N, CA and C of each residue as an Amber inpcrd file, in Angstrom:
protein
   222
  26.2860000  98.7410000  70.2810000  26.5220000  99.9640000  69.5300000
  26.5250000 101.0810000  70.5130000  27.5420000 102.0460000  70.4360000
  27.6600000 103.2420000  71.3090000  26.7870000 104.3250000  70.7990000
  26.3320000 105.1330000  71.8930000  25.4480000 106.1280000  71.3390000
  26.0210000 107.4110000  72.2300000  25.8140000 108.5400000  71.5910000
  26.2240000 109.7970000  72.1090000  24.9790000 110.6130000  72.3460000
  24.8980000 111.2610000  73.4400000  23.7220000 112.3030000  73.6400000
  24.0330000 113.3570000  74.6070000  23.2530000 114.3670000  74.6230000
  23.3790000 115.4320000  75.5100000  23.2990000 115.0160000  76.8450000
  23.8630000 115.6720000  77.9460000  23.7970000 115.4400000  79.3490000
  22.2210000 115.7050000  79.8610000  21.7670000 115.1020000  80.5360000
  20.5210000 115.2050000  81.2110000  20.5610000 115.2560000  82.7580000
  19.6510000 115.8340000  83.3050000  19.6710000 115.9670000  84.8330000
  19.8420000 114.5720000  85.4950000  19.1330000 113.5230000  85.0200000
  19.2100000 112.1390000  85.3910000  20.5190000 111.5870000  85.3880000
  21.5150000 112.1840000  84.8010000  22.8160000 111.5800000  84.5900000
  23.9000000 112.0820000  85.6320000  23.4020000 112.8080000  86.6390000
  24.2820000 113.4300000  87.6280000  25.2450000 112.2710000  88.0760000
  24.6620000 111.4200000  88.8650000  25.4890000 110.2670000  89.3510000
  26.6260000 109.7900000  88.6050000  26.2280000 109.4320000  87.2020000
  27.1870000 108.9360000  86.2360000  28.1200000 109.9940000  85.8280000
  27.8500000 111.1380000  85.6330000  28.6410000 112.1850000  85.4590000
  29.5910000 112.5580000  86.4500000  29.0510000 112.3700000  87.8390000
  29.9760000 112.8420000  89.0350000  30.9470000 111.6930000  89.0980000
  30.7910000 110.3970000  88.9600000  31.7410000 109.3150000  89.0010000
  32.8200000 109.5710000  87.8040000  32.5220000 109.9830000  86.6300000
  33.5570000 110.2150000  85.6770000  34.3890000 111.7010000  85.9370000
  33.5710000 112.5940000  86.5600000  34.2030000 113.9250000  87.0790000
  35.2650000 113.5290000  88.1740000  34.9560000 112.6610000  88.9730000
  35.9110000 112.3380000  90.2060000  36.9560000 111.6430000  89.5660000
  36.7960000 110.7840000  88.6680000  37.9800000 109.9780000  88.0020000
  38.8480000 111.0490000  87.5060000  38.3080000 111.9830000  86.7650000
  39.0080000 113.0450000  86.0450000  39.9970000 113.7940000  86.9780000
  39.3100000 114.0780000  88.1560000  40.2140000 114.9320000  89.2900000
  41.2690000 114.0940000  89.9030000  40.9890000 112.8290000  89.9880000
  41.9710000 111.8680000  90.5030000  43.0490000 111.8350000  89.4680000
  42.7540000 111.6550000  88.3180000  43.8590000 111.4410000  87.1880000
  44.6680000 112.6650000  87.2480000  44.2930000 113.8200000  87.1720000
  45.0290000 115.0770000  87.2820000  45.5280000 115.4660000  88.6050000
  45.2380000 114.6930000  89.6340000  45.7240000 114.8970000  91.0060000
  45.2620000 116.3200000  91.2940000  43.9140000 116.5280000  91.1600000
  43.3690000 117.8780000  91.5140000  42.1980000 117.6310000  92.4450000
  41.7920000 118.4990000  93.2440000  40.6100000 118.4940000  94.3070000
  39.9670000 119.8620000  94.2260000  38.6900000 119.7620000  94.1180000
  37.8480000 120.9110000  94.0470000  36.7960000 120.9840000  95.1870000
  36.4290000 122.0490000  95.6040000  35.3630000 122.1380000  96.6850000
  34.0010000 121.6280000  96.0090000  33.3060000 121.0140000  96.7440000
  31.9460000 120.5550000  96.2970000  31.0870000 121.6940000  95.5970000
  31.3810000 123.0280000  96.1470000  30.5350000 124.0380000  95.3640000
  30.9160000 124.2620000  93.9310000  32.1310000 124.0340000  93.6030000
  32.8050000 124.1290000  92.3120000  32.1510000 122.9600000  91.4330000
  32.1410000 121.7450000  92.1390000  31.5660000 120.6550000  91.2540000
  30.1260000 120.8430000  90.9830000  29.2270000 121.3900000  91.9970000
  27.9120000 121.7530000  91.7910000  27.7040000 122.8540000  90.7140000
  28.5640000 123.8050000  90.7860000  28.4460000 124.9560000  89.7430000
  28.7090000 124.3570000  88.3360000  29.7360000 123.5860000  88.3610000
  29.9650000 123.0190000  87.0160000  28.8220000 122.1570000  86.4740000
  28.3480000 121.4360000  87.3240000  27.1090000 120.5950000  86.9110000
  26.0540000 121.5290000  86.3770000  25.6320000 122.5170000  87.1400000
  24.6320000 123.3160000  86.7920000  24.8880000 123.9300000  85.5410000
  26.0960000 124.5120000  85.2820000  26.5220000 125.1320000  84.0920000
  26.2900000 124.3310000  82.8280000  26.6870000 123.0220000  83.0370000
  26.5710000 122.0930000  81.8140000  25.1630000 121.7230000  81.4620000
  24.1910000 122.0840000  82.3290000  22.8840000 121.8170000  82.1170000
  22.0860000 122.9250000  81.7780000  22.7090000 124.1430000  81.8470000
  22.1260000 125.5080000  81.4470000  22.2780000 125.6920000  79.9330000
  21.1840000 125.7750000  79.2510000  21.2240000 126.1170000  77.7080000
  21.8590000 127.5050000  77.4360000  21.7540000 128.3270000  78.3600000
  22.2250000 129.8610000  78.1740000  23.6910000 129.7990000  78.4880000
  24.3160000 128.9070000  79.0330000  25.7640000 129.0330000  79.3850000
  26.5990000 128.5510000  78.3090000  27.7350000 128.8480000  78.0300000
  28.6770000 128.4330000  76.8310000  29.2080000 127.2630000  76.9530000
  29.0530000 126.3370000  77.9550000  29.6030000 125.1030000  78.1140000
  28.6790000 123.9800000  77.8680000  28.8600000 122.9690000  77.1850000
  27.9810000 121.8110000  76.9010000  28.7270000 120.5740000  77.1570000
  27.8040000 119.4620000  77.3220000  28.3800000 118.1290000  77.5370000
  27.7300000 117.0910000  76.7250000  28.4930000 116.0440000  76.4270000
  27.7810000 114.9380000  75.8860000  28.4120000 113.8090000  76.7240000
  27.5550000 112.5900000  76.5890000  28.0310000 111.3860000  77.1620000
  27.9970000 110.0730000  76.2010000  28.7300000 109.2140000  76.5650000
  28.8780000 108.1330000  75.5020000  28.3840000 106.9490000  76.2570000
  27.3950000 106.3560000  75.7420000  26.7560000 104.9260000  76.3390000
  27.4400000 103.8920000  75.5450000  27.6980000 102.9120000  76.1900000
  28.1140000 101.5720000  75.5480000  26.9750000 100.6520000  75.2170000
  27.1830000  99.5200000  74.7260000  26.0530000  98.8200000  74.0580000
  25.2120000  98.1290000  75.2600000  25.5860000  98.1760000  76.4980000
  24.8450000  97.8130000  77.6220000  24.2160000  98.8730000  78.4300000
  24.4390000 100.1090000  77.8620000  23.6420000 101.0490000  78.5810000
  24.7090000 101.6810000  79.6210000  25.7830000 101.3800000  79.8130000
  26.7050000 102.0690000  80.8750000  27.3870000 103.2000000  80.3460000
  27.4690000 104.3460000  81.0960000  28.2000000 105.4370000  80.5630000
  29.5930000 105.1290000  80.6130000  30.3610000 105.3570000  79.3730000
  31.8040000 105.0210000  79.3390000  32.7580000 106.1440000  79.1500000
  31.9850000 107.3730000  78.8400000  33.1090000 108.6160000  78.5660000
  32.0640000 109.7920000  78.5210000  32.7770000 110.8920000  78.9040000
  31.9990000 112.1270000  78.6470000  32.8540000 113.2050000  77.9800000
  32.3480000 114.1670000  77.5130000  33.0610000 115.3110000  76.8430000
  32.4370000 116.5450000  77.1770000  33.2270000 117.5720000  77.7370000
  32.7580000 118.8600000  77.9240000  33.3340000 119.8040000  77.1950000
  32.6850000 120.8350000  76.6330000  33.1820000 121.7930000  75.7810000
  32.6960000 123.1240000  75.7540000  33.3660000 124.1180000  75.3650000
  32.7880000 125.5240000  75.3570000  32.6780000 125.9550000  74.0170000
  31.6290000 126.7560000  73.8900000  31.3020000 127.3870000  72.5380000
  31.8220000 128.8380000  72.6440000  32.6390000 129.1020000  71.7770000
  33.1580000 130.5960000  71.6070000  32.9470000 131.1700000  70.3990000
  32.5920000 132.3560000  70.3980000  32.2940000 133.1350000  69.1600000
  33.4500000 133.4560000  68.6950000  33.6340000 133.5400000  67.3500000
  34.8140000 133.9660000  66.5980000  34.4800000 135.4680000  66.0460000
  35.3260000 136.2570000  66.5040000  35.1700000 137.7690000  65.8920000
  36.2440000 137.9710000  64.9430000  35.7510000 138.6500000  63.7850000
  36.7420000 138.9180000  62.8290000  37.3320000 140.2450000  63.0520000
């Protein structure tokens, strides 16, 4: 059974592997500083970006989702 949970600091290596595959897929490259900033923001509860990871039945990370929370103003 798959499980989804918030990203934790211990997930950095798994997240980084997925992040790097994302960059390869889109034929992008970013400085290490940008990757580190992105990682720190995803763990910061005061920043408007969040992340979740999907674990498969054997405990391997198989996917990630990153999203931003925006306030709607009427």
